[in-house]
N, C-alpha and C positions, 0 to 999 in steps of 0.2 A: 504493499500500499504507499503511494507517495503522498508524502504531507506537504500541502501548500496552503500558506498562508495569505488571506485576502483581507482587505479592510473595506469600509464605506461607511456612509452616513446611517442612522438609525432611523430611517425613513421609509416611507410607502414605496418609493421608486425600487427599493432593494429586495422587496418582498419575495420576487422570484428566485432569487438565491436562497433566501431562507426556506422556500418550499421545494427546491431541488435537493438542498441540504437535508432537510427533515424526512424527505422521501427515497434517500438513499441512491439519488440518481448518480452522484459523482463517484460514489463507494463501487457501484457497479462497473465503473471503469478502473477502479483500482487507485482511486484518488480520494484522499482523505482532506476535505476542505477544512480550514480551520479560520472559521469567520471571526473578525473582531469589529465592534461597532466604534467608530470615532465620532462622537459628537462635536469635537471640536471643528470638524469639517476638513476642508481642502488643504488649508495652510499646513495643519499638522499632518496630512496624509503625504504631502510633496516631501516633507522630512522624513517620514518614516520610508518611503520609497529610496530617498537619496543615501539613506543610512543603512538600506539593505536590512532593515527591520520588518519587512513584510515581501512578499512575491508579487501580488497583485493588488491594485486598489480601483474602485469604482468612483470617480474622481470627475470634479468640473473640469470642462474642457480648456477654459481660459487658465485655469490655475495650474494645470500640467504642462500646457504650452509654455507658459512663462517660465515654469521651473525647468524645463528641458533646456530652454534657449540660454538658461543660466548655469547650465553644466550638469543638470540630475542626470545620471547614468540610467534613463528609463525610456520607454517608448510606448506611444498609443497603439494598443494592438487591434482594438475594434471599438467603432461608436457603441454607445449603450442606450442612452435615449437620444432618438433622432429629432426629437422636438424641442423647442426652446423652454427654458426653466423660467416660471413666471415669479419675479422677485417681488415680493409685497414690500412697500415703503411704510414702516411702522413708527409711531410715535407713541408716547405715554398716552392711556386713554384721558388723562386729566391735563394733558399740555394744552397750551393755546394754539398750537401749530393746526392749521386747518387745510392749507393747499401746498403743493408741491413748492410753489414760489417762497413760501415761508421758511423753506429749509436752506435756502440758499447762504452759504458761508457759515452753516452751523456745523456741528459736530456729529460726526456718523460714528456709532458703534460698530466695530468690526471684530470677527473672532481672533484674526491675527493678520499681520501683514502679509500679502500673498494670497490670501483666501478669497473665496468668491465674494463675500459681503464687501471686502476691501477693493476689489477690481470692478465690481459692478457699481460701486459708488462713483466711480470714474466714468464708466459708460452712462451712468444716469446725469451726471454733471454734463458731460457733452451734450447729450441729448437734449438738455435744458439750456444749452449755451452759457452755462456758468464758467467761470475761470477754475479750471480743475487746480491751479496752484494754490487757491485758497481753502481748498477741502482740508479739514481737520477730523481727527480719528481719536478714538478710544477704544484701547484693546480690551475685551471682555471674555474672550477665550470661546464661550458657548452661548446658547440660548437662555439658560439660566443668569449667566452673566449680564446679558442684554437687558433682560427684565430688570435686575437691580441698577444698571447703569442709567437706563431711560426713567425709571421711577425715582431715582434719587436725584436726577438732573445733570448727571455727570456727562452724558451724551444726549443728544436731541432726537436723532432717528436711528433706525436699524432697518437693513435690508436682509431678508431672510425668504426661503421659499414661501409663496403664499399659504399653502395648504397645511404646511408643518406649522405655521404660527396661527392659522385660523381659531384653534381653540383658545389661545390667548386672547384674540379678538373678541370671542363669544363671552369669554370670563370677563371682560372688562379692564383687561391689563393693558392691551396695547390697542391702538385705534389705526387702522390702514387707510392711508390718505391716497395711495395712488400703487400702480404696478409699473414693473419695467421688465419686460422679456429680453432674454438674452438674444443677440443677433445671430446665434450660431446653435447646433444640437448641443445640449446642455452637458451630458455626462458621457464619458468614455471609459474604456478599461484599459488601464495602464498597466504594465508590467516592467521589472526592473530588466536591464540589459543581461544581468547575469542569471535570471531565470529563463529568458528568452533563449539565450545561447546554450544553456544545459539543459533546457526541458521543453524543446520545440513539440514533441509528440504530445506531452501532457497538456501544454497550452492549447493545441489544438482540440484536444478531448474536452476541455473545460469550456471553451468557446461554443464547440457543437453542443454541448449538453445545455448551457445557459440559453442559447439560441432557440432549442426546443422548446423550453419553458417559456420564454417571452413571446415567442410565435403565438402560442395557444393561449396565453395569459389572460386575456380579455374575455375568452370564451369560457372559463372556469365557472361553472354554477355558483351564483351568489358570492362572486368574487368582491363584489362591492361591499356586501355586509361584512365579510371576512375581514378587508382592509380597514373598514370603519370601527369595528371592533377591537382589533389589533393595535390600531395607532391612535384610537381614541378621537376619531374624526366624526363630523356630521355625515349621515349617509349621502345627503344631496351634495356635499363638497366633493366626497369620493367621486361620486358618478360624474361631476363636472371635470374633476382631475383626470379621470380615464377617457373622458371625450375628447381631451386636450393632447394627450400623451401617446406617442408612438415608439415602440423600441426599434433600435437599429440592428441589423445583422451583417454588415459590411463595415469596413473601416471608414474614417471620415474622408470625405472628400477633399480634393485638393483646393476647391473654391472656398469651401468652410474654413479650411486650415489657413488660407491665405488671408481671408476676412479677419479672422481672430487675431493672428500675428500683426496684421497691418493695423487693426484697432489698437492693439497694446502698443504698437511703436508709435501711433500717431498720440498716443495719451501718455507717452515717456514712461511706459511700465515696462518696457524691455528696450534693450539697447541694440538690437540687431533682429532682423528677420533671418532666418536660417532655412536651409533647404528642407523640403518635405521628408526626404530620407533620414533627416537628423531627429524628425519627430516622430514619424510613423513606422511600424514594423509590418513589413509585407511578406507574408509566409511565402516560400518558395514552392 
C-alpha cells in the first residue's frame, strides 16, 4: 500500500475526496490517502508543498501559481474546480460599512500573505479602480481569526468563499456587501516535483479515481442534503452552489494560466511571468 499525503481546505468543494476515501476507492488501487484539513487555506498549503510536508494539495489557482513563480518546487497536475470561486466581501454585522466603495483604503483581514484572501483583495481593488498601493492588511490565520478581527475592529473587511461564510452571515456575525468572482478556474490539484518524479503511476491512479467521483458527484441521490448536513449549510445555499460549480478533469488551459499570471504581474504580486512548463505537469 502506497501512502500519499494530501491537504485541502475543510470545505464542501473537497467532499468528493472524503467520499472516495470513505468508500475505499483509493485503497482498491493500492493507495492509502492520508488527508489533512488545512483551515488556514492556500498560504499555509503552499508552504507545506515547498517544505515537502505533503505530496499533493487541492489549492487555489492564483496562490499556487504565485508560489511556483517564486521557486516552489511543485506543479499543477490538474484543474479541480473548473468554475470561478465566488468570494464574498464581508464586514462585521454591526459595522457602518454599507457599500463596496466604503471599503476603499480600509484594512482587509487575510489568512496570511500569499493566500487567496490576500491576492483577491488586489483583484477586487483593481476591479474597483482603487490604488492597490493603498491596500492595508491584518493577518488573522483563519476564519475564526477573521471573526475576532472584524468584531473587534482591527480589520474592516474579509474576503472568503461566499458559501463557507454564509452561516456567519445567517447568524448575524458578518454582513456580506458584495461578491468578487475569480477571473479563472478556482481550484487545482498541485503536487511536489519530488512526488511527481518518484510516483507518476500513483499520481495517474489518484487523478483517475477522483475524476470518476467528480464526474458523477451531482447525480448522487440527495447529495445536496448530505452536503448541507455535513458542512452546516442551508439547503438552498448548497443547491445554489452546486448549480454554479463544475469539476474539471483536464489540466488548466494555457489561456487561463496566462490570464492568472498576467493579472498577478499587473498587480505586482509576481515579479515575472514564467513558461507554462514551469507551472504545469503534463503526463507523457
